[in-house]
C-alpha positions in Angstrom: 188.7 121.6 -34.1 187.9 125.3 -33.6 185.7 126.9 -36.2 188.5 129.4 -36.9 191.0 126.6 -37.6 188.5 124.8 -39.9 187.9 128.0 -41.8 191.7 128.6 -42.2 192.4 125.0 -43.4 189.5 125.3 -45.9 190.6 128.6 -47.2 194.3 127.5 -47.6 193.2 124.3 -49.4 190.7 126.3 -51.7 193.6 128.7 -52.5 196.0 126.1 -53.3 193.4 124.2 -55.5 192.5 127.4 -57.3 196.2 128.2 -58.1 197.7 124.7 -58.7 194.7 122.5 -59.5 192.7 119.8 -57.8 195.7 117.4 -57.7 197.7 119.6 -55.4 199.0 118.0 -52.2 199.2 119.6 -48.8 200.7 118.7 -45.4 199.5 119.8 -42.1 202.3 122.5 -41.9 200.7 124.3 -44.8 198.3 125.9 -42.4 201.1 127.6 -40.2 203.7 130.2 -40.6 207.3 128.9 -40.9 207.8 130.1 -37.3 206.2 127.8 -34.7 204.4 130.5 -32.8 201.5 128.3 -31.8 202.7 124.8 -30.8 199.5 123.7 -29.1 197.5 124.4 -32.3 200.2 122.7 -34.5 200.0 119.7 -32.3 196.1 119.7 -32.5 196.2 119.7 -36.2 199.1 117.0 -36.3 197.0 114.8 -33.9 193.9 115.2 -36.1 196.0 114.5 -39.1 198.2 111.6 -38.0 196.6 109.9 -35.1 192.9 110.4 -35.8 192.8 110.0 -39.5 196.1 108.2 -40.1 196.9 110.4 -43.1 200.2 110.4 -45.0 202.5 113.5 -44.7 201.1 114.8 -48.1 197.5 114.5 -49.0 195.4 116.0 -51.8 194.0 119.4 -50.7 190.6 118.4 -52.0 190.5 115.5 -49.6 191.6 117.5 -46.5 189.2 120.3 -47.4 186.4 117.8 -47.5 187.4 116.0 -44.4 187.5 119.3 -42.5 184.0 120.3 -43.8 182.5 117.2 -42.2 184.3 117.5 -38.9 181.8 118.5 -36.1 
């Protein structure tokens, strides 16, 4: 995962947690615009989310933020 993608995911999760509380859920689509303008990046995140970590469609933003922080 690229440093810029990690930073974006952490930022989005932090914003959602700040506005909606630490119980808020996110899906991997939350990190992309509604228009699919970067399918390769979307697939990278989907692979990380679904294949590698076997996460549900919606997960707590706190969990995702913490997982991303430990990714090398």
